Structures are given as structure tokens and as C-alpha cells.
Backbone as a ProteinNet text record, in pm:
[ID]
protein_1_A
[PRIMARY]
MTMKFNEILSTLPAIDHLAALELFDGDQLLARIENKPGSAGSVKVYHALYQEFDALNADAAAKGLLLYAEHTQDAIAFPGKHPNIDRLLALAEDDSFRDTDRALSMKLVG
[TERTIARY]
-3454.4	-3328.7	-3304	-3275.3	-3248.5	-3100.2	-3111.4	-2964.3	-2892.8	-2759.8	-2698.1	-2649.8	-2612.6	-2566	-2467.1	-2341.7	-2259.9	-2303.2	-2417.8	-2486.2	-2556	-2636.9	-2738.3	-2631.4	-2539.5	-2456.1	-2395.3	-2376.7	-2321.4	-2413.6	-2579	-2657.7	-2698.3	-2641.5	-2644.9	-2574.4	-2625.3	-2564.7	-2414.2	-2308.1	-2170.8	-2176.8	-2057	-2071.3	-1912.7	-1846.7	-1677.5	-1672.7	-1758.8	-1767.3	-1805.5	-1814.4	-1854.1	-1768.7	-1706.3	-1635.8	-1692.3	-1820.1	-1929.4	-2042.9	-2132.2	-2265.9	-2330.9	-2399	-2439.3	-2588.6	-2634.1	-2768.3	-2825.1	-2906.6	-2939.7	-3096.5	-3130.4	-3249	-3273.2	-3346.7	-3354.4	-3209.9	-3143.4	-3030.7	-2912.4	-2970.9	-2867.5	-2796.1	-2684	-2612.5	-2642.6	-2672.5	-2683.5	-2576.7	-2515.4	-2436.8	-2340.7	-2225.3	-2145.3	-2108.7	-2117	-2097.9	-1975.7	-1872	-1725.3	-1746.6	-1694.4	-1686.6	-1540.2	-1544.5	-1411.8	-1420.7	-1331.2	-1354.3	-1410.9	-1524.6	-1595.3	-1727.9	-1745	-1861.4	-1909.4	-1832.2	-1873.6	-1981.5	-2003.4	-2135.8	-2243.1	-2235.2	-2343.7	-2381.3	-2271.3	-2273	-2359.7	-2313.1	-2346.3	-2538.5	-2597.2	-2720.3	-2784.6	-2737.6	-2765.6	-2793.5	-2687.2	-2705.2	-2820.4	-2849.4	-2935.8	-3088.6	-3081.4	-3188.7	-3222.8	-3130.8	-3145.7	-3190.4	-3130.7	-3167.8	-3323.7	-3373.8	-3510.2	-3601.8	-3548.7	-3652.8	-3606.9	-3508.7	-3475.9	-3430.3	-3493.7	-3475.5	-3510.7	-3482.5	-3509.4	-3624.3	-3729.8	-3851	-3875.9	-3990.6	-3979.2	-4010.8	-4070.4	-4062.8	-3920.8	-3825.5	-3680	-3621.8	-3630.4	-3562.2	-3615.4	-3738.4	-3777.3	-3734	-3707.5	-3615.4	-3479	-3409.1	-3281.8	-3253.4	-3345.2	-3333.8	-3334.3	-3422.9	-3413.5	-3302.3	-3215.9	-3105.7	-2978	-2974.8	-2883.3	-2873.7	-2987.7	-3014.1	-2984.8	-2889.6	-2874.6	-2783.7	-2732	-2679.7	-2803.6	-2917.5	-3021.6	-3042.7	-3041.4	-3101.8	-2964.2	-2871.7	-2725.9	-2739.5	-2792.9	-2817.9	-2916.4	-3050.5	-3126	-3076.9	-2992.9	-2947	-2860.8	-2761.7	-2658.9	-2665.4	-2753.3	-2770.7	-2659.8	-2623.8	-2489.8	-2384.8	-2381.3	-2295.7	-2284.9	-2398	-2432.4	-2505.5	-2421.1	-2495.1	-2577.6	-2524.3	-2598.4	-2738.8	-2742.7	-2868.2	-2935	-2867	-2954.7	-3064.5	-2980.9	-3066.3	-3193	-3156.2	-3294.8	-3399.7	-3343.3	-3436.6	-3539.9	-3460.9	-3506.9	-3623.9	-3549.9	-3672.9	-3792.7	-3768.8	-3877.2	-3972.8	-3957.9	-4042.2	-4082	-4026.8	-4076.8	-4210.4	-4314.6	-4439.4	-4417.1	-4325.5	-4350.3	-4265.4	-4216	-4180.7	-4255	-4362.1	-4480.7	-4566.6	-4598.1	-4740	-4719.4	-4616	-4589.2	-4502.9	-4450.7	-4379	-4247.7	-4218.2	-4112	-4020.1	-3904.9	-3775.8	-3635.7	-3548.6	-3409.6	-3343.6	-3300.2	-3239.2	-3088.3	-3077.4	-2900.9	-2843.6	-2738.2	-2621.2	-2523.7	-2514.2	-2387.9	-2257.2	-2144.8	-2024.8	-1945.9	-1875.6	-1816.4	-1656.9
-8067.9	-8011.2	-7877	-7798.4	-7633	-7631.9	-7570.6	-7574.5	-7442.7	-7458.2	-7317	-7225.9	-7147.6	-7043.9	-7074.5	-7143.8	-7192.9	-7285.4	-7360.5	-7456.5	-7383.3	-7275.2	-7197.4	-7124.2	-7069.4	-6978.4	-7080.4	-7218.7	-7288.1	-7310.6	-7282.4	-7319.9	-7178.1	-7062.4	-6935.7	-6916.8	-6816.9	-6748.8	-6720.2	-6751.5	-6732.9	-6546.1	-6517.6	-6369.1	-6324.4	-6432.7	-6400.9	-6272.4	-6242.9	-6116.7	-6000.5	-5991	-5882.7	-5808.4	-5717.8	-5637.6	-5610	-5531	-5489	-5487	-5477.3	-5415.9	-5289.4	-5225.9	-5090.6	-5064.2	-5000.8	-5007	-4874.4	-4830.4	-4703.6	-4648.6	-4550.7	-4494	-4398.4	-4394.6	-4286.4	-4264.5	-4163.2	-4131.5	-4135	-4148.3	-4159.1	-4290.7	-4311.2	-4437.8	-4459.6	-4607.7	-4589.9	-4681.3	-4793.5	-4898.5	-4943.2	-4977.7	-5043.3	-5167.4	-5294.4	-5410.9	-5467.1	-5469.5	-5538.6	-5679.5	-5736.6	-5862	-5885.1	-5927.5	-5963.8	-6071.3	-6090.4	-6189.5	-6090.4	-6148.5	-6089.2	-6040.3	-6011.3	-5941.8	-6026.3	-6113.3	-6191.2	-6263.3	-6331.4	-6370.2	-6289.2	-6184.8	-6074.7	-6042	-6020.4	-5986.3	-6092.3	-6249.8	-6343.1	-6347	-6312.3	-6298.8	-6195	-6070	-5935.1	-5964.8	-6040.7	-6068.1	-6153.2	-6268	-6364.4	-6282.2	-6175.4	-6111.8	-6011.1	-5973.4	-5886.2	-5950.8	-6086.5	-6176.2	-6182.7	-6217.2	-6270.5	-6163.1	-6036.8	-5951.2	-5815	-5792.5	-5667	-5553.5	-5545.2	-5452	-5500.8	-5415.6	-5458.3	-5406	-5468.2	-5415.9	-5545.4	-5511.3	-5606.4	-5756.2	-5788.3	-5936.2	-5983.4	-5890	-5931.8	-5968.5	-5853.3	-5845.8	-6003.7	-6017.4	-6131	-6252.6	-6291	-6377.8	-6388.2	-6253.2	-6245.4	-6300.1	-6246.7	-6312.2	-6469.7	-6510.9	-6659.3	-6725.3	-6642.3	-6694.5	-6678.7	-6587.5	-6564.5	-6668.6	-6725.4	-6838.3	-6809.6	-6866.4	-6857.8	-6683.9	-6651.9	-6528.1	-6430.2	-6452.1	-6362.4	-6372.3	-6463	-6463.9	-6373.8	-6417.3	-6351	-6193.1	-6142.5	-6029.6	-5943.6	-6032.6	-5971.8	-5988.1	-6051.8	-6073.6	-5982.5	-5917.7	-5825	-5724	-5613.6	-5521	-5472.7	-5427	-5353.6	-5473	-5571.3	-5675.9	-5729.4	-5727.5	-5753.4	-5661.6	-5555.6	-5445	-5477.2	-5580.5	-5592	-5670.5	-5782.4	-5807.5	-5710.5	-5634.7	-5533.3	-5450.7	-5419.7	-5348.6	-5431.3	-5537.8	-5626.3	-5625.3	-5649.3	-5639.5	-5515.2	-5388.3	-5293.3	-5267.3	-5322.4	-5313.5	-5390.7	-5523.4	-5595.8	-5544.9	-5469.5	-5409.4	-5269.1	-5210.6	-5076.9	-5077.3	-5032.4	-5037.4	-4967	-4864.6	-4792	-4873.7	-5003.3	-5073.2	-5201.5	-5213.6	-5338.8	-5282.6	-5390.3	-5347.4	-5218.2	-5170.3	-5034.4	-5067.1	-4985.8	-4970.6	-4942.9	-4907.5	-4833.3	-4968.6	-4923.8	-5013.7	-4961.9	-5053.8	-4981.9	-5048	-4967.5	-4994.9	-5078.6	-5172.4	-5218.2	-5212.6	-5191.6	-5189.3	-5266.4	-5363.4	-5445.3	-5369.3	-5400.4	-5341.6	-5457.5	-5438.4	-5534.5	-5513.9
-1976.7	-1960.1	-2027.3	-1950.6	-1985.2	-2060	-2143.1	-2224.8	-2145.5	-2130.5	-2084.8	-2181.8	-2150	-2249.8	-2360.3	-2314.7	-2409.1	-2514.7	-2470.1	-2539.4	-2649.7	-2622.8	-2693.5	-2797.8	-2745.9	-2831	-2939	-2944.7	-3045.5	-3131.4	-3110.7	-3209.9	-3295.2	-3245.6	-3294.4	-3443.7	-3524.8	-3685.6	-3594.7	-3706	-3671.6	-3697.3	-3629.1	-3646.1	-3673.4	-3725	-3761.4	-3835.4	-3925.1	-4019.8	-3965.6	-3814.5	-3768.4	-3662.8	-3652.3	-3557.4	-3443.7	-3462.7	-3379.9	-3376.1	-3307.6	-3340.2	-3279.1	-3329	-3258.9	-3240.1	-3126.7	-3101.2	-3107.3	-3190.7	-3176.1	-3140.5	-3082.6	-3023.5	-3131	-3265.3	-3355.2	-3411.9	-3384.1	-3454.7	-3358.6	-3222.6	-3107	-3083.9	-3105.3	-3049.4	-2913.5	-2885.8	-2734.2	-2680.9	-2765.3	-2744.6	-2845	-2833.7	-2942.1	-2875.3	-2915.3	-2849.4	-2939.3	-2910.6	-2968.3	-2961	-3080.8	-3095.4	-3070.7	-2947.6	-2870	-2747.3	-2694.4	-2558.8	-2459.4	-2401.7	-2289.8	-2351.1	-2463.4	-2514.9	-2650	-2705.3	-2846.2	-2816.3	-2675.1	-2675	-2700.7	-2629	-2656.1	-2811.3	-2861.1	-3036	-3077.4	-3028.9	-3121.5	-3090.4	-2970.8	-2920.3	-2999.7	-2964.8	-3045.6	-3223.2	-3231.7	-3408.6	-3426.3	-3358.5	-3367.1	-3371	-3263.3	-3251	-3351.4	-3410.7	-3540.9	-3651.7	-3675.9	-3816.4	-3766.6	-3654.1	-3650.9	-3616.7	-3579.7	-3555.4	-3617.4	-3667.6	-3758.9	-3640.9	-3543.9	-3427.7	-3305	-3196.4	-3047.3	-3005.1	-2962.7	-2921.3	-2816.6	-2736.1	-2598.9	-2653.7	-2758.2	-2802.5	-2818.3	-2896.4	-2910.5	-2770.8	-2685.3	-2575	-2472.3	-2475.6	-2409.3	-2458	-2602.1	-2663.6	-2622.4	-2633.7	-2574	-2453.6	-2359.3	-2203.7	-2193.1	-2287	-2275.6	-2328.3	-2437.4	-2495.6	-2395.1	-2306.7	-2218.7	-2099.3	-2112.3	-2003.3	-1853.1	-1808.8	-1675.9	-1633.6	-1728.8	-1685.1	-1689.9	-1765.9	-1715.6	-1565.2	-1494	-1337.3	-1258.8	-1317.9	-1260.2	-1264.3	-1407.6	-1418.5	-1327.6	-1313.7	-1193.3	-1059.9	-1027.8	-902.2	-869.9	-996.2	-973.2	-1089.6	-1045.6	-1169.1	-1178	-1324	-1366.4	-1380.5	-1347.5	-1380.7	-1528.8	-1576.3	-1722.1	-1797.5	-1841.8	-1907	-2033.1	-2113.8	-2218.8	-2217.8	-2097.1	-2054.8	-1953.8	-1907.3	-1823.8	-1944.7	-2045.4	-2165.1	-2215.9	-2219	-2248.6	-2152.9	-2047.6	-1915.1	-1910.8	-1934.7	-1943.5	-2067.7	-2175.9	-2277.7	-2253.4	-2193.6	-2182.4	-2098.7	-2013.7	-1910	-1958.3	-2064	-2087.4	-2194.5	-2137.6	-2214.2	-2339.9	-2335	-2494.2	-2589.9	-2562.9	-2663.7	-2664.3	-2607.9	-2610.6	-2706.9	-2783.5	-2900.1	-2960	-2980.2	-3066	-3180.6	-3256.7	-3368.2	-3286.4	-3182.8	-3117.3	-3093.5	-3143.1	-3126.4	-3129.3	-3073	-3104.8	-3232.1	-3294.1	-3438.7	-3407.1	-3485.9	-3497.2	-3626.1	-3591.7	-3732.3	-3706.4	-3804.5	-3779.5	-3854.3	-3778.2	-3828.1	-3851.7	-3964.8	-4048.8	-4012.5
[MASK]
++++++++++++++++++++++++++++++++++++++++++++++++++++++++++++++++++++++++++++++++++++++++++++++++++++++++++++++

């Protein structure tokens, strides 16, 4: 049986100490995900990816898509509805992030 997103979230590391998580491509800030209702689940997923991979590359993105569970299919069906998942979908499909050292860096904001 496949776990649902809320079940997966309960297995991920705590994010109570974070106000937000920022994503960078080099020095350019691409996104800031706030730890607040509506995006706290994404902070939890991206934080778990940060702990495992230290950055976002194609492998980290693929793992993130698994963590988002049923929401990944919804993001595929409705592009733009889930921007934090859309970002992972784009990274997973971008050859410049596969089998290279290229990755987006993440900064934890306390």
C-alpha cells in the first residue's frame, strides 16, 4: 500500500526551528518557501531533501516527487497548481542537473 502525503510528512524531520527555506541557482534567489500553513509541508519535504542530498539535483528532485506522493500526480495534471512540485518536476527532467555537479543550493532560514 502506498503512503499518502500526510503519512509521509509525519516520518520526515521536524522543521519547527525554520522560518523558511531559500533556493538559489548560484547567487540568484529562485524561491523562498515560508514555514506557514499551506507551504509548511513543502518546507518539510525540501528540508528532508537538504538533509539527504545537501542540494537539489535531478536525484534529489526525483526523491522529492516520491515524497509528495499523490500531490505529484495532481501537479502533473494541473501545471501551476503546485509550484514547489513543478520545480522538482522541471529539475528531474532537466539534463543539466543529471549526472553533473550542477544543483540548486538551499539555505535554511531560522
